[in-house]
Residue, then its C-alpha position, 0 to 999 in steps of 0.5 A: m223336443y217333446l218327442e225327442a225326450a220321450v225317445w230317450v226316456a224310452l231307451s233308458v226305461f226298456a233297455p234293461a228288461a231288453a238286455a235281459l231277453a237279448w243277452p244270453r244270445l248275444a254274449g255267445r256271439l260276443g265271445r271274448w268281447a262279452p266281459m268287456v260289454s258286460a261291463a261297460g253296459p251299466w255305465v252306457h245304460g246309467l249315463a248315456p241316455g241323459y247326457l245325450a238328451l242334454l246334448s241334443g236339447a231334448v231336455l234342459g240342464r234346468d230341469y235336470g237340476l244342474y244349474g239355475q240355483g241362486w245362493a239362497e237356493w244352494l243354502a236352503g238346499v244344503t240345509v235341507c240335505a244336511g238335515v236328511l243326512i243327520g236324520g237318516g243317519w240317527l235312523l239307520s243307527r236306531a233301526p238298521l236295515p234287514p240283514t237281506a238288504v243289499l245296497p248299491a254300490p256308490a257308482e251304481a247309485v250315481r248311474q241311478e241318479v242320472r236316470w232319474g234326473l232324465y225322467r224328472a227333466a222330461g217330466a218337467l218339459w211335459t207338465g211344466a210344473a215341478a211337483s208334476a215333474v218330480a210325479v212323473g220321473l218317480g212314475l217312470a223310474l217305478l216303471e223301470w224297476g217293476l220291469v227289472s224286478r219282474i214284479w208280476a212274478g211276485r218276487p220284489w214284495r218278498n224280497a227286502a233288497a228290493w224294497v231299498a231301491v224303492v225306498r231310495l227312489g222316493l228319498s230321491s224324488m223328495l230331495f229333488l222337490s226340496t231342492g231343485n238340485f241334482w248335485l245335492t240330491v246325489a250327494t245326499q244319496i251317497g252320504l246315506l249309503l256310506f253310512a249304511m255301509k258303514q252300519g254293517r250293509r254290504p254294497a251290491a255287485p251291479g244288479p239286474t238293472d245295470e248288469p246284463d249277466a245278472q239280467k240273464e239269471a232273472v229271465 
């Protein structure tokens, strides 16, 4: 179980970087199928590892935050998330994001949360504690982000858009640590994204984390 969870996590973390290396050659061989594979790639990467890890029993749905909350936990979680939405909306209205910041589309944000949930669930399996599980999940998500962003090249530190992903990672971790609820975490993140878009920030096309074509440009 521990090893199987590690396999699914490794596939999720390293797949984008591997795709960036393989896609230039693979796209030519796929021919007319390349656009279809390119469109399906983000969904396969975003959903398949987490779903298959749950289906195989490598991680538990309870650790994922999919179930196990009672009415009291739901009420407390809704209260926390409502406060975050109100506070985040107020902050975004007073301090808009930089013009260069490009937000992920809601569908991409959902795929990200599914992957981050897998990392936290694996962390819960390995550590047995909620706080350390969230820390492990955050570390794995940052590793994925760093590989995709190629932080060794110095790009993310000069790009405001990259910091949006890091802030969203931290917020996801804090929300899950406070609520233990995957569904509320996703709903709150989507709510903040929609509010930020309404304030004038446009959604991104599928980025290098999810889109092989964009990965090709980064290589």
